[in-house]
C-alpha positions as a printed NumPy array, in Angstrom:
array([[  63.307,  -85.216, -135.528],
       [  61.478,  -88.144, -134.446],
       [  64.398,  -89.126, -131.97 ],
       [  64.36 ,  -86.102, -130.399],
       [  60.528,  -85.753, -129.838],
       [  60.657,  -89.379, -128.736],
       [  63.542,  -88.099, -126.261],
       [  62.139,  -85.307, -124.947],
       [  58.669,  -86.616, -124.032],
       [  60.927,  -89.415, -122.664],
       [  61.788,  -86.809, -120.235],
       [  59.037,  -85.178, -119.701],
       [  57.406,  -88.432, -118.485],
       [  60.445,  -89.417, -116.253],
       [  59.941,  -85.699, -114.709],
       [  55.827,  -86.254, -114.363],
       [  57.047,  -89.337, -112.599],
       [  59.409,  -87.529, -109.927],
       [  57.124,  -84.681, -109.327],
       [  54.087,  -87.373, -108.286],
       [  56.544,  -88.8  , -106.2  ],
       [  57.582,  -85.316, -104.683],
       [  54.175,  -84.422, -104.141],
       [  53.659,  -88.101, -102.341],
       [  56.301,  -87.355, -100.132],
       [  55.153,  -84.034,  -99.329],
       [  51.786,  -85.505,  -98.379],
       [  53.339,  -88.241,  -96.1  ],
       [  55.266,  -85.56 ,  -94.663],
       [  52.246,  -83.244,  -93.89 ],
       [  50.412,  -86.233,  -92.601],
       [  53.457,  -87.01 ,  -89.97 ],
       [  53.345,  -83.164,  -88.907],
       [  49.324,  -83.117,  -88.415],
       [  49.985,  -86.502,  -86.38 ],
       [  52.779,  -84.4  ,  -84.392],
       [  50.443,  -81.198,  -83.976],
       [  47.657,  -83.252,  -82.456],
       [  49.807,  -85.086,  -80.491],
       [  51.582,  -81.864,  -78.621],
       [  47.773,  -80.367,  -78.616],
       [  46.544,  -83.119,  -77.122],
       [  49.741,  -83.171,  -74.33 ],
       [  48.864,  -79.096,  -74.188],
       [  45.289,  -79.87 ,  -73.359],
       [  46.134,  -82.24 ,  -70.633],
       [  49.072,  -80.036,  -69.521],
       [  46.327,  -77.022,  -69.161],
       [  43.984,  -79.155,  -67.645],
       [  46.776,  -79.819,  -64.973],
       [  47.03 ,  -76.373,  -64.777],
       [  43.545,  -75.35 ,  -64.448],
       [  42.785,  -77.919,  -61.579],
       [  45.971,  -76.628,  -59.764],
       [  44.957,  -73.092,  -59.925],
       [  41.087,  -74.386,  -58.854],
       [  42.81 ,  -75.891,  -55.998],
       [  44.806,  -73.537,  -54.885],
       [  41.815,  -70.679,  -54.899],
       [  39.808,  -72.807,  -52.801],
       [  42.347,  -73.352,  -50.384],
       [  42.972,  -69.331,  -50.592],
       [  38.834,  -68.719,  -50.098],
       [  38.626,  -71.348,  -47.549],
       [  41.457,  -68.666,  -45.386],
       [  39.74 ,  -66.198,  -46.606],
       [  39.265,  -65.203,  -42.791],
       [  42.706,  -66.283,  -41.48 ],
       [  44.496,  -63.636,  -42.154],
       [  46.802,  -64.685,  -39.126],
       [  47.749,  -67.762,  -39.679],
       [  51.962,  -67.513,  -41.227],
       [  51.994,  -69.089,  -45.05 ],
       [  55.506,  -70.144,  -44.927],
       [  58.194,  -72.019,  -42.689],
       [  60.367,  -74.995,  -43.095],
       [  58.539,  -77.85 ,  -44.869],
       [  58.968,  -81.305,  -42.66 ],
       [  57.122,  -83.161,  -45.053],
       [  53.542,  -82.322,  -45.056],
       [  53.916,  -80.496,  -41.26 ],
       [  55.132,  -76.733,  -41.687],
       [  57.345,  -75.396,  -38.9  ],
       [  58.126,  -71.49 ,  -38.985],
       [  58.245,  -68.356,  -36.163],
       [  58.229,  -64.73 ,  -36.111],
       [  59.542,  -62.344,  -33.65 ],
       [  60.654,  -59.082,  -32.876],
       [  63.68 ,  -57.432,  -30.78 ],
       [  65.008,  -53.654,  -30.409],
       [  65.314,  -50.78 ,  -27.946],
       [  62.061,  -48.923,  -26.069],
       [  62.706,  -45.473,  -24.401],
       [  59.482,  -44.039,  -22.762],
       [  58.547,  -40.741,  -20.516],
       [  58.864,  -41.309,  -16.543],
       [  55.3  ,  -42.577,  -16.429],
       [  55.428,  -45.132,  -19.44 ],
       [  56.31 ,  -48.76 ,  -19.541],
       [  59.81 ,  -48.478,  -20.151],
       [  61.621,  -45.275,  -18.325],
       [  64.657,  -46.873,  -18.157],
       [  65.722,  -47.553,  -21.681],
       [  65.454,  -51.178,  -22.203],
       [  66.391,  -53.305,  -24.866],
       [  63.884,  -56.067,  -25.341],
       [  62.695,  -58.939,  -26.932],
       [  59.171,  -58.053,  -27.811],
       [  57.922,  -61.174,  -29.913],
       [  58.504,  -64.27 ,  -30.391],
       [  56.33 ,  -67.105,  -31.149],
       [  56.763,  -70.508,  -33.1  ],
       [  53.67 ,  -72.329,  -35.171],
       [  53.07 ,  -75.496,  -36.159],
       [  50.834,  -76.335,  -39.055],
       [  50.044,  -79.859,  -40.033],
       [  47.126,  -81.584,  -41.946],
       [  45.31 ,  -84.34 ,  -40.816],
       [  42.771,  -85.959,  -42.844],
       [  42.112,  -84.525,  -46.81 ],
       [  41.033,  -80.501,  -46.089],
       [  41.353,  -80.953,  -42.228],
       [  43.91 ,  -79.069,  -40.902],
       [  46.158,  -78.97 ,  -37.074],
       [  47.835,  -75.503,  -36.348],
       [  49.304,  -74.797,  -33.033],
       [  50.94 ,  -71.122,  -31.7  ],
       [  53.422,  -70.873,  -28.943],
       [  53.766,  -67.589,  -27.36 ],
       [  57.746,  -67.47 ,  -26.183],
       [  57.666,  -63.649,  -25.619],
       [  54.922,  -60.827,  -26.121],
       [  54.654,  -56.852,  -25.965],
       [  51.648,  -57.95 ,  -23.328],
       [  53.573,  -60.695,  -21.032],
       [  56.225,  -59.13 ,  -18.372],
       [  57.909,  -62.386,  -17.847],
       [  59.669,  -65.325,  -19.654],
       [  57.248,  -67.608,  -19.425],
       [  55.746,  -69.57 ,  -22.335],
       [  51.966,  -68.916,  -23.528],
       [  49.424,  -70.861,  -25.273],
       [  48.674,  -68.582,  -28.503],
       [  45.826,  -70.251,  -31.079],
       [  45.67 ,  -73.891,  -30.949],
       [  42.457,  -75.233,  -33.395],
       [  41.534,  -78.15 ,  -35.894],
       [  40.249,  -76.512,  -39.168],
       [  38.119,  -77.968,  -41.433],
       [  38.337,  -76.401,  -44.511],
       [  35.743,  -76.417,  -47.905],
       [  32.919,  -77.612,  -45.996],
       [  31.339,  -76.037,  -48.527],
       [  32.503,  -78.428,  -51.09 ],
       [  29.391,  -80.462,  -50.001],
       [  27.426,  -78.713,  -52.788],
       [  30.155,  -78.143,  -54.782],
       [  31.258,  -74.224,  -53.684],
       [  35.131,  -73.772,  -52.659],
       [  35.724,  -71.584,  -49.782],
       [  31.944,  -71.054,  -48.593],
       [  32.193,  -72.386,  -45.508],
       [  35.357,  -73.639,  -43.227],
       [  34.437,  -74.701,  -39.64 ],
       [  37.077,  -74.628,  -37.127],
       [  37.434,  -75.135,  -33.613],
       [  39.877,  -74.699,  -30.193],
       [  41.378,  -71.464,  -29.271],
       [  41.695,  -68.586,  -32.046],
       [  41.705,  -65.272,  -32.113],
       [  38.828,  -63.355,  -31.338],
       [  36.899,  -62.049,  -35.338],
       [  36.567,  -58.418,  -34.074],
       [  37.519,  -55.407,  -36.399],
       [  41.418,  -55.939,  -38.321],
       [  43.568,  -54.406,  -36.03 ],
       [  44.629,  -57.281,  -34.965],
       [  45.168,  -59.4  ,  -38.405],
       [  48.34 ,  -57.224,  -38.626],
       [  49.427,  -56.385,  -35.331],
       [  52.928,  -58.766,  -35.43 ],
       [  55.581,  -57.387,  -35.735],
       [  56.323,  -58.503,  -38.865],
       [  52.942,  -57.255,  -39.893],
       [  52.235,  -54.006,  -38.069],
       [  54.359,  -50.938,  -40.227],
       [  54.917,  -49.311,  -36.392],
       [  55.707,  -50.593,  -33.34 ],
       [  52.949,  -49.908,  -31.225],
       [  49.475,  -50.154,  -32.099],
       [  46.586,  -48.176,  -31.79 ],
       [  45.519,  -47.205,  -28.498],
       [  42.753,  -49.239,  -28.374],
       [  44.147,  -52.433,  -29.808],
       [  40.798,  -54.273,  -29.553],
       [  42.007,  -58.573,  -29.722],
       [  41.802,  -61.654,  -28.085],
       [  42.328,  -65.294,  -28.369],
       [  39.92 ,  -67.685,  -26.633],
       [  38.014,  -70.879,  -27.05 ],
       [  35.314,  -71.584,  -28.836],
       [  33.864,  -72.576,  -32.491],
       [  33.486,  -70.575,  -35.61 ],
       [  33.211,  -70.726,  -39.218],
       [  34.143,  -68.528,  -42.296],
       [  34.371,  -68.234,  -46.103],
       [  34.399,  -66.419,  -48.962],
       [  31.83 ,  -66.157,  -51.837],
       [  32.658,  -63.621,  -55.   ],
       [  33.39 ,  -59.822,  -53.142],
       [  32.163,  -61.021,  -49.708],
       [  34.022,  -62.597,  -46.99 ],
       [  32.737,  -63.533,  -43.393],
       [  33.811,  -64.498,  -40.028],
       [  31.844,  -65.369,  -37.267],
       [  32.865,  -66.962,  -33.534],
       [  31.396,  -68.056,  -30.299],
       [  33.712,  -68.479,  -27.544],
       [  33.983,  -68.22 ,  -23.493],
       [  34.276,  -64.801,  -23.152],
       [  35.54 ,  -64.775,  -19.653],
       [  39.885,  -63.569,  -19.169],
       [  40.771,  -66.859,  -17.192],
       [  41.687,  -68.707,  -21.041],
       [  41.459,  -72.376,  -19.854],
       [  37.747,  -72.396,  -18.698],
       [  35.099,  -70.413,  -18.318],
       [  33.287,  -68.978,  -15.187],
       [  30.041,  -68.068,  -16.656],
       [  27.126,  -70.418,  -18.66 ],
       [  26.999,  -66.813,  -21.223],
       [  29.22 ,  -67.024,  -24.273],
       [  31.009,  -64.376,  -26.325],
       [  29.847,  -63.929,  -29.782],
       [  31.799,  -61.978,  -32.646],
       [  31.654,  -61.595,  -36.301],
       [  32.968,  -59.635,  -39.356],
       [  31.622,  -59.398,  -42.829],
       [  33.678,  -57.674,  -45.398],
       [  33.647,  -56.662,  -48.781],
       [  35.978,  -56.175,  -51.417],
       [  34.898,  -54.367,  -54.63 ],
       [  38.249,  -54.25 ,  -56.174],
       [  41.542,  -54.612,  -55.013],
       [  41.88 ,  -50.634,  -54.019],
       [  39.155,  -50.596,  -51.761],
       [  38.306,  -52.982,  -48.526],
       [  34.957,  -52.264,  -46.316],
       [  34.309,  -54.519,  -42.954],
       [  31.818,  -54.624,  -39.949],
       [  32.222,  -56.28 ,  -37.096],
       [  30.263,  -56.601,  -34.11 ],
       [  30.746,  -58.634,  -30.668],
       [  29.404,  -58.934,  -27.306],
       [  31.224,  -60.466,  -24.58 ],
       [  28.449,  -61.845,  -22.909],
       [  27.47 ,  -61.994,  -18.697],
       [  31.399,  -61.938,  -18.123],
       [  31.902,  -63.312,  -14.032],
       [  32.731,  -60.281,  -12.124],
       [  34.75 ,  -62.436,   -9.4  ],
       [  38.181,  -64.296,   -9.763],
       [  39.91 ,  -61.383,  -11.527],
       [  37.137,  -59.984,  -13.062],
       [  38.142,  -59.661,  -16.563],
       [  36.683,  -60.471,  -19.802],
       [  39.115,  -62.406,  -22.705],
       [  38.865,  -58.99 ,  -24.684],
       [  42.162,  -56.833,  -24.943],
       [  41.244,  -52.694,  -25.242],
       [  44.137,  -49.907,  -24.689],
       [  46.71 ,  -52.543,  -23.2  ],
       [  44.802,  -54.074,  -20.914],
       [  41.482,  -55.671,  -20.393],
       [  37.988,  -54.919,  -20.412],
       [  37.412,  -55.211,  -16.687],
       [  34.634,  -54.976,  -13.819],
       [  34.728,  -51.716,  -12.469],
       [  31.647,  -52.354,  -10.131],
       [  32.105,  -52.511,   -6.421],
       [  32.466,  -55.305,   -4.992],
       [  28.833,  -56.441,   -4.805],
       [  28.972,  -56.868,   -8.725],
       [  29.212,  -60.636,   -9.884],
       [  28.833,  -59.714,  -13.814],
       [  29.88 ,  -57.514,  -16.383],
       [  29.423,  -57.268,  -20.316],
       [  30.877,  -55.714,  -23.212],
       [  28.78 ,  -54.643,  -26.342],
       [  30.813,  -53.123,  -29.563],
       [  30.713,  -52.17 ,  -33.182],
       [  33.221,  -51.621,  -35.584],
       [  33.185,  -49.704,  -39.298],
       [  36.839,  -50.509,  -41.051],
       [  38.186,  -48.819,  -44.13 ],
       [  41.403,  -49.246,  -46.397],
       [  42.424,  -47.566,  -49.513],
       [  45.29 ,  -48.625,  -51.528],
       [  47.3  ,  -47.147,  -54.439],
       [  50.586,  -48.253,  -55.898],
       [  52.847,  -47.528,  -53.564],
       [  50.955,  -46.789,  -50.267],
       [  47.335,  -47.547,  -48.606],
       [  45.261,  -45.443,  -45.453],
       [  43.564,  -47.932,  -42.952],
       [  40.539,  -45.724,  -40.419],
       [  38.338,  -47.672,  -38.088],
       [  36.076,  -46.141,  -35.784],
       [  33.906,  -47.962,  -33.286],
       [  31.737,  -47.847,  -29.934],
       [  31.49 ,  -50.006,  -26.839],
       [  29.156,  -50.021,  -24.47 ],
       [  30.431,  -51.211,  -20.971],
       [  27.541,  -52.425,  -18.359],
       [  27.403,  -54.497,  -15.27 ],
       [  24.943,  -55.632,  -12.168],
       [  26.067,  -53.756,   -9.419],
       [  23.455,  -53.331,   -7.012],
       [  24.857,  -50.344,   -5.37 ],
       [  24.662,  -47.899,   -8.432],
       [  24.817,  -47.478,  -12.256],
       [  28.214,  -48.213,  -13.676],
       [  27.148,  -47.679,  -17.357],
       [  29.723,  -46.674,  -19.674],
       [  29.864,  -45.419,  -23.799],
       [  32.986,  -45.612,  -24.965],
       [  34.272,  -44.041,  -28.528],
       [  37.41 ,  -44.823,  -30.498],
       [  39.266,  -44.681,  -33.373],
       [  42.25 ,  -44.584,  -35.377],
       [  43.904,  -43.521,  -38.916],
       [  46.972,  -44.709,  -40.621],
       [  49.173,  -43.306,  -43.606],
       [  51.614,  -45.622,  -44.924],
       [  53.52 ,  -44.292,  -47.948],
       [  56.749,  -46.217,  -49.391],
       [  59.178,  -43.537,  -50.603],
       [  61.012,  -46.088,  -52.401],
       [  61.177,  -50.192,  -53.339],
       [  62.329,  -51.064,  -49.423],
       [  61.945,  -47.168,  -47.002],
       [  57.884,  -46.26 ,  -45.998],
       [  57.183,  -43.761,  -43.916],
       [  53.891,  -44.004,  -41.629],
       [  51.546,  -41.621,  -39.567],
       [  48.986,  -42.996,  -37.021],
       [  46.81 ,  -41.038,  -34.864],
       [  44.475,  -43.154,  -33.05 ],
       [  42.435,  -42.265,  -29.793],
       [  39.542,  -43.626,  -27.154],
       [  37.352,  -41.622,  -25.471],
       [  35.257,  -42.857,  -22.21 ],
       [  33.325,  -39.567,  -20.55 ],
       [  32.763,  -41.674,  -17.098],
       [  35.876,  -43.371,  -17.619],
       [  37.491,  -46.919,  -17.925],
       [  40.962,  -48.344,  -17.572],
       [  42.943,  -47.573,  -20.563],
       [  46.485,  -48.662,  -19.701],
       [  48.131,  -47.079,  -23.297],
       [  51.828,  -46.454,  -23.002],
       [  51.525,  -46.265,  -19.029],
       [  53.018,  -48.438,  -16.799],
       [  50.407,  -50.837,  -15.91 ],
       [  50.892,  -50.694,  -12.424],
       [  49.615,  -47.492,  -12.035],
       [  47.043,  -47.574,  -14.893],
       [  45.555,  -51.123,  -15.224],
       [  42.798,  -50.158,  -12.778],
       [  42.922,  -46.79 ,  -13.247],
       [  39.865,  -44.55 ,  -14.793],
       [  40.931,  -42.47 ,  -18.   ],
       [  38.184,  -40.058,  -20.089],
       [  40.382,  -39.661,  -23.007],
       [  43.784,  -41.193,  -24.577],
       [  45.171,  -39.961,  -27.94 ],
       [  48.641,  -41.013,  -29.324],
       [  50.297,  -39.782,  -32.115],
       [  53.034,  -41.735,  -34.092],
       [  55.077,  -41.035,  -36.511],
       [  57.796,  -44.123,  -38.269],
       [  60.257,  -44.804,  -40.61 ],
       [  61.037,  -48.471,  -41.567],
       [  63.277,  -50.882,  -44.101],
       [  61.888,  -53.951,  -45.432],
       [  64.643,  -56.119,  -46.708],
       [  61.988,  -58.669,  -47.939],
       [  58.439,  -59.955,  -46.655],
       [  60.657,  -61.634,  -43.857],
       [  62.678,  -58.927,  -42.848],
       [  62.093,  -55.652,  -41.475],
       [  63.892,  -52.872,  -39.423],
       [  61.731,  -49.656,  -38.079],
       [  61.63 ,  -46.614,  -35.712],
       [  58.942,  -45.078,  -34.06 ],
       [  58.126,  -42.223,  -32.031],
       [  54.78 ,  -41.828,  -30.282],
       [  53.105,  -39.012,  -28.83 ],
       [  50.885,  -39.598,  -26.08 ],
       [  48.685,  -37.753,  -23.855],
       [  45.259,  -37.93 ,  -21.848],
       [  43.112,  -37.058,  -18.165],
       [  42.191,  -39.545,  -15.869],
       [  38.596,  -39.104,  -14.474],
       [  39.966,  -37.721,  -11.472],
       [  41.323,  -34.885,  -13.717],
       [  44.786,  -35.501,  -13.508],
       [  46.543,  -35.174,  -16.992],
       [  48.704,  -38.313,  -18.484],
       [  51.546,  -36.19 ,  -20.345],
       [  54.712,  -38.43 ,  -19.302],
       [  53.836,  -41.359,  -21.681],
       [  55.635,  -40.214,  -25.453],
       [  58.042,  -43.162,  -26.625],
       [  60.666,  -43.958,  -28.986],
       [  61.762,  -47.179,  -30.056],
       [  63.713,  -49.439,  -32.999],
       [  62.83 ,  -52.808,  -34.036],
       [  64.11 ,  -55.95 ,  -36.391],
       [  61.068,  -57.719,  -37.227],
       [  61.473,  -61.695,  -39.169],
       [  59.771,  -64.105,  -39.931],
       [  60.909,  -67.598,  -41.065]])
């Protein structure tokens, strides 16, 4: 009995010793696991911080370019230099009084662009237009070319609130110019008014919360290289995006006094032509003031865009008054019928009771300086978008109007197809 008891006690003592060793081993393992978890947690925190820093930098870059939707965001990277291009090729046919009465195969658009960093948040951008719908030749033209000082607002610790741009750039009036390039336009043609211009000057742009803005002071004259008048063009736009579905903006512009001599054209494009002097040979200057409201409503597979504007023409013709009131508007509906296929309808019109030059789809030789009182266009289109870099589209547009002399414009209907691309 005594031996058995002593044996049992010895086993129990050995068992306790083994249990204590196992418990100690578990403690050591737990301590090691805790250390590993702490190291992993520190690594995860560091990685999270890097991601946040990257997102902040990207957000600042996006905010800095809030007023710059026309600048392409892709291309080939050669180190820090980005080289890319866009274009559109197709087929056009109009009525006998239109710009393509003979069924033409066309290169509608071809441009190359280059973007390169200069120093910190300072960038250089250049665009070369090899072909555009407005150029009826094979000459090469300079598009935008500017130096961008982004995130100037970092001086007071804010991303994207203030950016400065100097050089040759788009006139920031209205919004149609933001999507008039072939790859961005759901149709082939633009609206009747087609308000846009590229002009040397200086501008500021930025965003804060749900608001963004862009303002520019530019030459205003139609030479494109130098100005014939001391008075400058001023244009600007302020936008409000309450949520991803709605967008609103208001634009204002004054061309300033533009010289009526040496061609008598403003930099601003309107109605597939230019604002131009319509005064007598005694007229020395003319000007245009304009305002526009834009609206966009988006849903999962489509959107509606609409704008309406008013422009006032005036000059200093000593022989007679040439004041003109111009009203214009456009409404566009795009609906995706499947993942890649979309349909689009757009109606637009420009009205000037006393007449202004509006070329529209007409032959520019006939209508560049002819006075038109009303011109409307109904465009129907269908497109297949392979990706954001390649789209095939077709369009039929009905166009009609009246000249100041009472003659109708009813021979300018348009049919066309286009392959638009970018790289």
